[in-house]
DRENDO-795055 format. One line per field, with one value per residue (C-alpha): residue number from 0; residue in three letters; x, y negated, z. Coordinates in nm, 2 decimals, always signed. Example, Ala and Ser with C-alpha at 12.3 -4.5 7.8 and 13.67 -1.06 7.14 Angstrom:
<nutors>
num: c(0,1) $
residu: c(ALA,SER) $
u: c(+1.23,+1.37) $
v: c(+0.45,+0.11) $
w: c(+0.78,+0.71) $
</nutors>
This chain:
<nutors>
num: c(0,1,2,3,4,5,6,7,8,9,10,11,12,13,14,15,16,17,18,19,20,21,22,23,24,25,26,27,28,29,30,31,32,33,34,35,36,37,38,39,40,41,42,43,44,45,46,47,48,49,50,51,52,53,54,55,56,57,58,59,60,61,62,63,64,65,66,67,68,69,70,71,72,73,74,75,76,77,78,79,80,81,82,83,84,85,86,87,88,89,90,91,92,93,94,95,96,97,98,99,100,101,102,103,104,105,106,107,108,109,110,111,112,113,114,115,116,117,118,119,120,121,122,123,124,125,126,127,128,129,130,131,132,133,134,135,136,137,138,139,140,141,142,143,144,145,146,147,148,149,150,151,152,153,154,155,156,157,158,159,160,161,162,163,164,165,166,167,168,169,170,171,172,173,174,175,176,177,178,179,180,181,182,183,184,185,186,187,188,189,190,191,192,193,194,195,196,197,198,199,200,201,202,203,204,205,206,207,208,209,210,211,212,213,214,215,216,217,218,219,220,221,222,223,224,225,226,227,228,229,230,231,232,233,234,235,236,237,238,239,240,241,242,243,244,245,246,247,248,249,250,251,252,253,254,255,256,257,258,259,260,261,262,263,264,265,266,267,268,269,270,271,272,273,274,275,276) $
residu: c(UNK,UNK,UNK,UNK,UNK,UNK,UNK,UNK,UNK,UNK,UNK,UNK,UNK,UNK,UNK,UNK,UNK,UNK,UNK,UNK,UNK,UNK,UNK,UNK,UNK,UNK,UNK,UNK,UNK,UNK,UNK,UNK,UNK,UNK,UNK,UNK,UNK,UNK,UNK,UNK,UNK,UNK,UNK,UNK,UNK,UNK,UNK,UNK,UNK,UNK,UNK,UNK,UNK,UNK,UNK,UNK,UNK,UNK,UNK,UNK,UNK,UNK,UNK,UNK,UNK,UNK,UNK,UNK,UNK,UNK,UNK,UNK,UNK,UNK,UNK,UNK,UNK,UNK,UNK,UNK,UNK,UNK,UNK,UNK,UNK,UNK,UNK,UNK,UNK,UNK,UNK,UNK,UNK,UNK,UNK,UNK,UNK,UNK,UNK,UNK,UNK,UNK,UNK,UNK,UNK,UNK,UNK,UNK,UNK,UNK,UNK,UNK,UNK,UNK,UNK,UNK,UNK,UNK,UNK,UNK,UNK,UNK,UNK,UNK,UNK,UNK,UNK,UNK,UNK,UNK,UNK,UNK,UNK,UNK,UNK,UNK,UNK,UNK,UNK,UNK,UNK,UNK,UNK,UNK,UNK,UNK,UNK,UNK,UNK,UNK,UNK,UNK,UNK,UNK,UNK,UNK,UNK,UNK,UNK,UNK,UNK,UNK,UNK,UNK,UNK,UNK,UNK,UNK,UNK,UNK,UNK,UNK,UNK,UNK,UNK,UNK,UNK,UNK,UNK,UNK,UNK,UNK,UNK,UNK,UNK,UNK,UNK,UNK,UNK,UNK,UNK,UNK,UNK,UNK,UNK,UNK,UNK,UNK,UNK,UNK,UNK,UNK,UNK,UNK,UNK,UNK,UNK,UNK,UNK,UNK,UNK,UNK,UNK,UNK,UNK,UNK,UNK,UNK,UNK,UNK,UNK,UNK,UNK,UNK,UNK,UNK,UNK,UNK,UNK,UNK,UNK,UNK,UNK,UNK,UNK,UNK,UNK,UNK,UNK,UNK,UNK,UNK,UNK,UNK,UNK,UNK,UNK,UNK,UNK,UNK,UNK,UNK,UNK,UNK,UNK,UNK,UNK,UNK,UNK,UNK,UNK,UNK,UNK,UNK,UNK,UNK,UNK,UNK,UNK,UNK,UNK,UNK,UNK,UNK,UNK,UNK,UNK) $
u: c(-1.71,-1.34,-1.27,-1.62,-1.61,-1.77,-1.51,-1.63,-1.58,-1.22,-1.15,-1.29,-1.05,-0.76,-0.83,-0.85,-0.52,-0.36,-0.45,-0.24,+0.07,+0.26,+0.23,-0.01,+0.03,-0.33,-0.44,-0.76,-0.82,-1.13,-1.24,-1.41,-1.53,-1.77,-1.88,-2.24,-2.25,-2.52,-2.34,-2.41,-2.05,-2.11,-2.43,-2.28,-1.99,-2.21,-2.41,-2.11,-1.93,-2.25,-2.10,-2.27,-2.35,-2.05,-1.85,-1.83,-1.54,-1.63,-1.78,-1.83,-1.74,-1.94,-1.79,-1.93,-1.72,-1.77,-2.03,-2.37,-2.43,-2.08,-2.10,-1.94,-1.97,-1.71,-1.78,-1.49,-1.53,-1.26,-1.17,-0.87,-0.57,-0.37,-0.06,+0.29,+0.41,+0.11,+0.12,-0.14,+0.10,+0.40,+0.18,+0.02,+0.15,+0.08,+0.43,+0.55,+0.27,+0.02,-0.28,-0.22,+0.04,+0.11,+0.08,+0.37,+0.28,-0.01,-0.35,-0.35,-0.02,-0.02,-0.32,-0.31,-0.46,-0.62,-0.64,-0.95,-0.85,-0.52,-0.64,-0.66,-0.88,-0.64,-0.73,-0.37,-0.41,-0.74,-0.58,-0.27,-0.46,-0.45,-0.74,-0.98,-1.02,-1.03,-1.26,-1.33,-1.63,-1.86,-2.07,-2.39,-2.68,-2.92,-3.22,-3.09,-3.36,-3.64,-3.87,-3.65,-3.30,-3.34,-3.17,-3.00,-2.79,-2.64,-2.54,-2.17,-1.94,-1.66,-1.39,-1.03,-1.16,-1.28,-1.63,-1.71,-2.04,-2.20,-2.19,-2.17,-1.83,-1.67,-1.44,-1.47,-1.66,-1.40,-1.15,-1.03,-1.21,-1.15,-1.17,-0.95,-1.02,-1.26,-0.97,-1.21,-1.37,-1.03,-0.93,-1.23,-1.14,-1.42,-1.44,-1.44,-1.80,-1.76,-1.63,-1.90,-2.19,-2.07,-2.34,-2.10,-1.80,-1.60,-1.38,-1.09,-0.91,-0.64,-0.27,-0.05,+0.25,+0.04,+0.08,-0.22,-0.45,-0.72,-0.61,-0.26,-0.38,-0.62,-0.35,-0.11,-0.37,-0.46,-0.30,-0.36,-0.34,-0.35,-0.50,-0.26,-0.51,-0.88,-1.04,-1.24,-1.61,-1.73,-1.81,-2.16,-2.19,-1.92,-1.90,-2.10,-1.99,-2.25,-2.10,-1.84,-1.47,-1.52,-1.80,-1.59,-1.28,-1.48,-1.61,-1.27,-1.11,-1.41,-1.46,-1.53,-1.40,-1.56,-1.34,-1.04,-0.70,-0.52,-0.16,+0.08,+0.23,+0.19,+0.44,+0.21,+0.24,-0.12,-0.24,-0.56,-0.54,-0.78,-0.85,-0.99,-1.25) $
v: c(+1.37,+1.43,+1.72,+1.69,+1.32,+1.03,+0.85,+0.51,+0.59,+0.70,+0.39,+0.17,+0.33,+0.30,-0.07,-0.14,+0.03,-0.15,-0.50,-0.45,-0.43,-0.75,-0.66,-0.38,-0.26,-0.29,-0.08,+0.05,+0.38,+0.44,+0.79,+0.77,+1.13,+1.00,+0.66,+0.67,+0.30,+0.22,-0.12,-0.14,-0.26,-0.54,-0.65,-0.62,-0.84,-1.11,-1.12,-1.13,-1.40,-1.58,-1.57,-1.82,-1.75,-1.68,-1.54,-1.16,-1.02,-0.65,-0.56,-0.20,-0.10,+0.17,+0.39,+0.67,+0.92,+1.23,+1.34,+1.48,+1.72,+1.69,+1.34,+1.21,+0.88,+0.71,+0.42,+0.20,-0.07,-0.34,-0.56,-0.79,-0.56,-0.76,-0.71,-0.70,-0.87,-1.10,-1.28,-1.53,-1.68,-1.81,-1.99,-2.21,-2.57,-2.66,-2.65,-2.42,-2.17,-2.39,-2.31,-1.94,-1.70,-1.34,-1.32,-1.14,-1.15,-1.11,-0.95,-1.09,-0.92,-0.79,-0.99,-1.25,-1.56,-1.88,-2.21,-2.37,-2.72,-2.71,-2.55,-2.80,-2.59,-2.58,-2.22,-2.11,-1.82,-1.72,-1.66,-1.50,-1.22,-0.90,-0.77,-1.06,-1.08,-1.46,-1.73,-2.09,-2.18,-2.39,-2.51,-2.34,-2.21,-1.94,-2.16,-2.46,-2.43,-2.37,-2.64,-2.65,-2.53,-2.27,-2.33,-1.99,-2.09,-2.38,-2.18,-2.18,-1.89,-1.78,-1.67,-1.67,-1.73,-2.08,-2.23,-2.34,-2.52,-2.51,-2.88,-3.03,-3.14,-3.01,-2.70,-2.41,-2.57,-2.61,-2.38,-2.03,-1.75,-1.38,-1.07,-1.09,-0.75,-0.93,-1.07,-1.25,-0.91,-0.75,-1.01,-0.89,-0.52,-0.46,-0.26,-0.46,-0.50,-0.31,-0.01,-0.02,-0.04,+0.25,+0.52,+0.77,+0.71,+0.65,+0.39,+0.44,+0.15,+0.11,+0.07,+0.27,+0.24,+0.45,+0.82,+0.91,+0.67,+0.83,+0.65,+0.78,+1.13,+1.13,+0.97,+1.25,+1.51,+1.37,+1.23,+0.86,+0.61,+0.23,-0.03,-0.17,-0.41,-0.47,-0.50,-0.81,-0.81,-0.94,-1.31,-1.33,-1.71,-1.97,-2.22,-2.53,-2.89,-2.90,-2.62,-2.68,-2.59,-2.30,-2.14,-2.19,-2.04,-1.74,-1.68,-1.72,-1.45,-1.23,-1.25,-1.02,-0.77,-0.47,-0.17,-0.04,+0.07,+0.31,+0.41,+0.59,+0.25,-0.12,-0.41,-0.60,-0.33,-0.33,-0.22,-0.07,+0.30,+0.53,+0.90,+0.97,+1.24) $
w: c(-0.19,-0.12,+0.11,+0.25,+0.32,+0.12,-0.08,+0.03,+0.39,+0.32,+0.11,+0.39,+0.64,+0.39,+0.35,+0.72,+0.77,+0.48,+0.59,+0.90,+0.67,+0.56,+0.19,+0.09,-0.27,-0.39,-0.69,-0.85,-1.01,-1.23,-1.31,-1.65,-1.61,-1.35,-1.50,-1.64,-1.75,-1.50,-1.47,-1.09,-1.06,-1.31,-1.14,-0.79,-0.90,-1.05,-0.73,-0.50,-0.69,-0.80,-1.15,-1.40,-1.76,-1.97,-1.68,-1.63,-1.43,-1.49,-1.82,-1.91,-2.26,-2.44,-2.71,-2.92,-3.11,-3.32,-3.57,-3.48,-3.31,-3.16,-3.03,-2.71,-2.53,-2.30,-2.06,-1.95,-1.67,-1.71,-1.42,-1.42,-1.44,-1.18,-1.38,-1.23,-1.54,-1.61,-1.94,-1.81,-1.55,-1.75,-2.01,-1.74,-1.78,-1.42,-1.25,-0.97,-1.01,-0.83,-1.06,-1.12,-0.98,-0.88,-0.51,-0.34,+0.03,+0.27,+0.21,-0.15,-0.23,-0.59,-0.69,-0.97,-0.81,-0.93,-0.75,-0.91,-0.78,-0.95,-1.28,-1.56,-1.78,-2.08,-2.16,-2.22,-1.98,-2.14,-2.48,-2.33,-2.16,-2.37,-2.17,-2.23,-1.85,-1.82,-1.94,-1.86,-1.66,-1.89,-1.60,-1.72,-1.50,-1.59,-1.52,-1.72,-1.98,-1.73,-1.57,-1.26,-1.17,-0.89,-0.56,-0.55,-0.85,-0.66,-0.35,-0.28,-0.37,-0.14,-0.39,-0.27,+0.09,+0.01,-0.02,-0.37,-0.41,-0.76,-0.85,-1.20,-1.31,-0.99,-0.97,-1.04,-1.34,-1.61,-1.45,-1.56,-1.37,-1.34,-1.11,-0.79,-0.64,-0.40,-0.20,+0.03,+0.12,+0.16,+0.42,+0.62,+0.58,+0.33,+0.01,-0.32,-0.43,-0.76,-0.56,-0.30,-0.56,-0.78,-0.75,-0.91,-0.69,-1.00,-0.84,-0.60,-0.43,-0.18,-0.10,-0.33,-0.09,+0.16,+0.06,+0.28,+0.10,-0.12,-0.43,-0.39,-0.34,-0.64,-0.87,-0.77,-0.85,-1.20,-1.51,-1.54,-1.82,-1.84,-2.07,-2.33,-2.47,-2.53,-2.87,-2.96,-2.99,-3.33,-3.35,-3.49,-3.49,-3.52,-3.23,-3.30,-3.23,-2.95,-2.76,-2.49,-2.53,-2.29,-2.50,-2.82,-2.67,-2.54,-2.89,-3.05,-2.84,-2.83,-2.45,-2.26,-2.52,-2.70,-2.64,-2.46,-2.60,-2.37,-2.33,-2.10,-2.00,-2.08,-2.09,-1.86,-1.58,-1.48,-1.13,-1.26,-1.37,-1.55,-1.56,-1.90,-1.99) $
</nutors>
């Protein structure tokens, strides 16, 4: 609750007000003092985007520090940081920013976008991201090894406001994928799925250029930090020749990461902020 009102209600009102502007300055704030690692945000995101195996837009890192009996744990959700200086964009070989770019207008303003149709699946952006927030879609289904592929796995997703059927060898299979602040929901004035599913109200989202927005108020009241990078998770098994390039690349970079590295600022200029315990 914030001043006696549910945070989600306030965030919804903030978003509906922001989408009337020509270029809202979207940002996310995550209060790690509230996060319990229930992973409702992770599950909600997978359901919303119909994410296949090997694609996870919002992992939650778990850390334990100290010596018994003085032990503490910290849980850190990690969406795409929607950097204002995104290292993933300049390494893309597709000219004129047709495959991936930093949006500078409209409802998607400030969001790093991907056009699945234009993406050639080279993986340059995957390796360039210091947050391990991107991966190539290997085309797998959760029910591949079962007697029959289930129909729900082939239902279309609506990322970036477009219908994307799950069809073998057709995009987004083979393309780079990542969090996009649920831009398709924002266009409808809705709260991003990870924010709406958080039972702890640990997420704030809105337009930072609006001083009356909840996120602007909470950031003013608290010291915030940003991610400078994400540690790799250990590679247990080397990629085999039978595995796709997407799987091999994910193992090589340690996708989706193992632990956060925080700082007061980062060269990437992320739009995701954190309140640390």
